[in-house]
Each structure stands twice: as structure tokens, then as C-alpha cells.
N, C-alpha and C positions, 0 to 999 in steps of 0.2 A: 504493500500500500504506500509506504513512504517513498519507495523508488518510483512508483507511478506518479505520485504527486510532484516529485522533484523533476521528473522528465517532462511533465506537462505544465510547468509553471507559466510558460508564455500563453498557452491555451487557456489556463485558468484565469490569468489576468484579463485576457480578451473577453472571456465569457462574463466575468464580473462587470467589466466596463459596459458590455452590451446590455446586461440586466439593468444597470443603473440608468443607462440612456433610455431604455424602454420605459422605466418608471417615470422619468422626467418628461418624456414626450407624451406618453399615453394618458397620464392622470389629468392634465388640463383638457385634453380632447374629450376624455370620458366625462369629465365634469360638465363641459359645455354641452355634450350630447344629452346629458341627463335632463336638462331643462327642456329639450325638444321632445323627449320621450313622454313627458307628462302632458303634452299638449293634446287637446281633444280632437276627435274627428280625423279627417284625412291627413292632416299635418302630423299628428302623433303616429298614425299607422305607417306613414311613409318613413318617419324617423326610425321606427322599430325595424322596418325592412332594411333600411340602409345600414343600421348599426349591426344587425345580426347576419347580414349577407356574407361577410367574410368568413363566418363559421362554416358556411356551406361550400366554400371554395377550397379544393385540395392545396396543401402547402406548396408542392412543386409548381402549381399553376400561378400562385402568388409570386414565387421567385422569378418565374419566366416573364410574368407580366411586368415586374419591376425592371428587369433587364431590358425588355422591349421599350418601356417608357424611357429608360435612361439613354437608349440609343437614338431617340428622336433628336433631330438637330436643335430644337429649342431647349431641350433638357440635357444634352450631352455634356455641356460645360459645367452644369450644376450637379452632375451625378455624384452623390456622396458615397463613394465606394467603401470607405472605411466603416461607416455607420450603417451600411445597408442591412447587415444582420439585425440591427436594432429596429430599423424601419419595417422590415417584414414581420418582425415579432409584434410590433405595435399594431400592424394591420390585422394580424391573426388574433391577438389576445386583448386588444383594447375593448372589444365587445363585452368581455367578462367584467372588466372594470365598470363599464357603463351600466350593466345590469346590477352590479353590487351597489353602486352609488344610487341607482334608482330605488332599490329596496331600502337603502338607508334613508332616502328622502321621504319614503312613505311613513317612516316613524317620527318625522319631524313635524311639529305643529305648523301648518301653513301660515298662521297668523304671525309667526316670527319673521317669515320672509316679507310679509306685507308691512310689518313694522320697520324692517330694515329699509324697504323701498321708500317709506315715508320719512323716517327720522334720520337716516344715515346722511352725513354731510357730503360724502363722496362715494363713488363706486368702489374705489380702492379701500376705503375704510370699512365699507360694508363687507367686502370680500375677506379682508384680513381679520376683522373682529367678530363677524357674525357667520358668514357662509362657511369659511374654512373650519372654524371650531365645531359647527354643527355637523359637518360632513367628515370630521376627523376620523372617527372609527371606520367609516367606509373607505376612506382614503388609505388608511393603514392596511386594511384587509386587501384592498385592491393592489397596493404596492407589493404585499407579500405574495399574492397569487401571480402577479405579472413577473416578479423575479423568479419564482419557482418554474413557471412555464417557459420563460425565456432561457433559463439554464438548460432545459431539456429539449429545446427545439432543434430539429435537424432538417426536415424536408425542404424548407425554403432557404435556410441558412447555407446549406450545402451548395446551393446554386448561386447565391449572390455574394458569398464571402470573397474578398479581394485576395489576390495572390500573396502568399507569405503570411496570411493570417487565418487562423482556424480556431474553432471553439472546442470545448471538452467533448461534446457529442460527436463532432467531426473526427476527433482523434480516436474515439471509441469505434466509430464506423470504419476508419482506416485499419485499425488493429484487427477488426473482425475478419478482414480479407487476408491477413497474414497468419491467422490462427493463433495469435498470442493471447491465450485465454487468461493467463495470470495478469497481464497488463489490463485487459478488458475488465476483469473483476475488480482490480484496484481502482480504475477510473470510475466504474459504475458505483463503487462504494463511496468515492469522493463526491459524485453527484448526489448520492443519497444523503451524505453528511451535510452538504451545502443546503439541500432542500429542507432538512430537519432544522438547520440553523435559522433559515429564513422563517420557517413556521414557528419556531420557538420565539424568535424575536418579535414576530407579529403578535403572538399571544401575550407576551410580556408588555408590549406597547399598549395593547388593548386594556390589559389589567391596570397599567399605570394611568391611562386616560380615565378609566372607570373610577379609580380611587380619587383622582384629582377632582372629578366632577362631584363625587360624593362629599369631599371636604368642602367644596364650594357651596353646595346646597345646604350643608350643615351650618356654614358660616352665615349664609343668607337667612336661614331660619332663626339663628341666634340673634 
């Protein structure tokens, strides 16, 4: 296991960087999409279709589509090769974050949003002092799920990764062709450990948020 980790330190770093980028890019998009999902009528139905559609698209097709888009003359100079694994993971997994934040919103009193719209001095203040604290549990859960799913993504990442860069799952995939079962086992164990670390961190963060809100409510009652 130690040998596998040391040999794959570059892939580990690139995988962690990709997971962080996925969280940074996907959470604002998911939070913005949540406001559309609650809209009534055709607008809300269209938002649900758009948000959930990537879940029905095979991962290799997403990768091929991104490469095709990047080869267009208009986008060729802007093609972000180094962060493409993060981009395809955002496309694949941001719908999960949108659904989680939508469920979180269902547990929030709508009057709080109305009060924020009326009494907040600015949108920035309303976002930082009202919206983000209310959505914080959902954001934490979404970040944990996005990180775990991104660390294990292969289908689209294998297609769009730039030369000289690979993730942990790509290294496992390559070792499978060489029959190196011990290295495959070590790397799979490392992915499992990383996923457990992410899950544990998410649970601890939620517990900390819950305790903090409990102390705040007690202080207000006092």
C-alpha cells in the first residue's frame, strides 16, 4: 500500500486538485440552478430536465462532446486542457448537488428569503449573511459527494485528460492491463481511504454546524 501511494503521488495530487476544482465550480452553479428548480409550471419543468439531463448521458459521450467543442475555432484558444477532468466531472455530478440543495431549500422557511429580499441592504450581504448560512448543511453534503464522485470518475476523464497528467483511477485502469494486481489493490485501497476521509469530514462538519446552531438558538432564547 505504501509503495503504491508513493509511486502514485503525482496522480494523487492531480486527483485532489481536480476534486477541489469540481467543488469550487459546481457549488455556485448548483446553487443558482436550485432557484430555477423551485419555479412553477413550464419554467420549473424545463429546469429539472436541463439539470438532470447529464445523468442520462454516458460518460464517454460527455468526454467526446467536450473535445469536439474544444476543437471548434471559436473555443480552441480557450480550451482549458489542464482542468478538463474537473469540467467533465462538474457536468456529470453537479446535478446531484442541485438536487441536494433543492431538498435543503424545502426545509427552509420561505419567509426568511422574503425577509432577506426586503430588508437586506445589498445582494452580497444577503448572500453572505442569510442565503449561505441557510444552505450551509446542503453545501457541505454537496461538497462531500462531489469530491467522492470526482475521485472515482474514469469514463470521461480518460478521454479529456491532457498528456502527462492522469488521475488515480486512470493509473488503476492502466495497471489492470499489465496484470499488476498488488498495485491495483493498493491504489483501490487508497481511493477507499480518501472516500472515507471525505465522508468523515462531511459528517464532522455537519455535526459542528448543528452544534453551532444549537448554541445560537440557546443564546437567543436566553
